[in-house]
C-alpha positions in Angstrom: -10.1 10.0 -12.1 -9.0 6.9 -10.4 -5.1 6.3 -8.9 -4.3 2.3 -8.1 -1.2 2.2 -4.9 1.0 -0.4 -6.6 3.2 -1.9 -3.0 5.5 -5.2 -3.0 7.3 -4.9 0.1 9.1 -7.2 1.8 8.7 -7.7 5.7 11.9 -7.8 8.0 10.2 -7.5 11.1 6.8 -9.4 11.5 6.2 -8.3 15.0 6.4 -5.0 14.0 4.3 -4.8 10.4 2.1 -6.8 12.6 1.2 -3.1 14.6 1.8 -1.1 11.1 -1.3 -3.4 9.6 -3.8 -3.2 12.4 -2.8 0.4 12.1 -3.3 0.9 8.4 -7.0 0.4 7.7 -8.0 2.8 9.6 -6.0 6.2 8.3 -6.6 4.7 4.3 -10.6 5.1 5.2 -10.4 8.6 6.3 -8.5 9.2 2.6 -11.6 6.9 1.0 -8.3 4.1 0.4 -9.5 0.3 -0.6 -7.3 -2.6 -0.5 -7.6 -4.7 -3.4 -5.8 -7.2 -3.2 -3.4 -7.4 -0.1 -1.0 -10.3 0.0 -2.5 -12.6 -1.7 -1.6 -15.3 -3.5 1.0 -14.3 -7.5 2.8 -15.4 -9.6 4.9 -13.8 -12.4 3.6 -14.2 -15.9 7.2 -12.2 -17.9 10.0 -11.4 -16.8 12.3 -11.0 -14.1 10.3 -9.3 -11.6 10.5 -11.3 -7.9 8.3 -9.4 -5.8 8.3 -10.6 -2.1 3.9 -9.6 -1.4 1.7 -7.2 -3.4 -0.5 -5.1 -2.2 -3.0 -3.3 -4.2 -5.4 -0.4 -2.8 -7.3 2.6 -5.3 -8.1 5.6 -4.1 -10.5 8.3 -5.6 -7.4 9.8 -7.6 -4.5 10.8 -7.2 -4.7 13.4 -4.6 -6.4 11.6 -1.7 -3.6 9.0 -2.2 -1.4 12.5 -2.1 -3.1 13.8 1.6 -3.0 10.4 2.8 0.5 9.3 2.1 2.0 11.9 3.4 -1.1 12.9 6.4 0.4 12.8 10.4 -2.3 10.9 10.3 0.4 8.4 8.6 3.3 10.1 10.0 3.7 7.5 12.4 2.2 4.3 10.9 5.1 5.0 7.5 8.1 5.3 10.2 6.8 1.8 11.6 7.1 0.1 8.0 10.3 1.5 7.2 11.3 0.1 10.2 9.8 -3.4 9.3 10.3 -3.5 5.5 12.0 -3.1 2.7 9.5 -1.7 0.0 8.6 -0.5 -3.6 5.5 1.6 -4.6 3.7 3.0 -7.6 1.1 5.8 -8.2 -0.7 4.7 -11.3 -3.5 6.7 -12.9 -6.9 4.9 -14.4 -10.5 3.3 -14.8 -11.8 3.3 -11.4 -13.1 -0.4 -10.3 -16.7 -1.2 -10.5 
């Protein structure tokens, strides 16, 4: 079953975050990650959620996401992201996009 990573991110250091963004696509590709939404316009239609920047990434499974997240390939990038931003991550299983 596909798994979707939903990220709400508040960028605190744009230059450092740019370096992170340049490195992530290659690592994501190694684990089959595919961007579905990345920093586009959004609108909150219900509730009091106040997201800053939304990213949605599809993985073939929760296991593929976890392999990406736990990988040594992503470790240095994760450290950059944590220095350059505050974020909230959620992974949800669901139907694969067509």
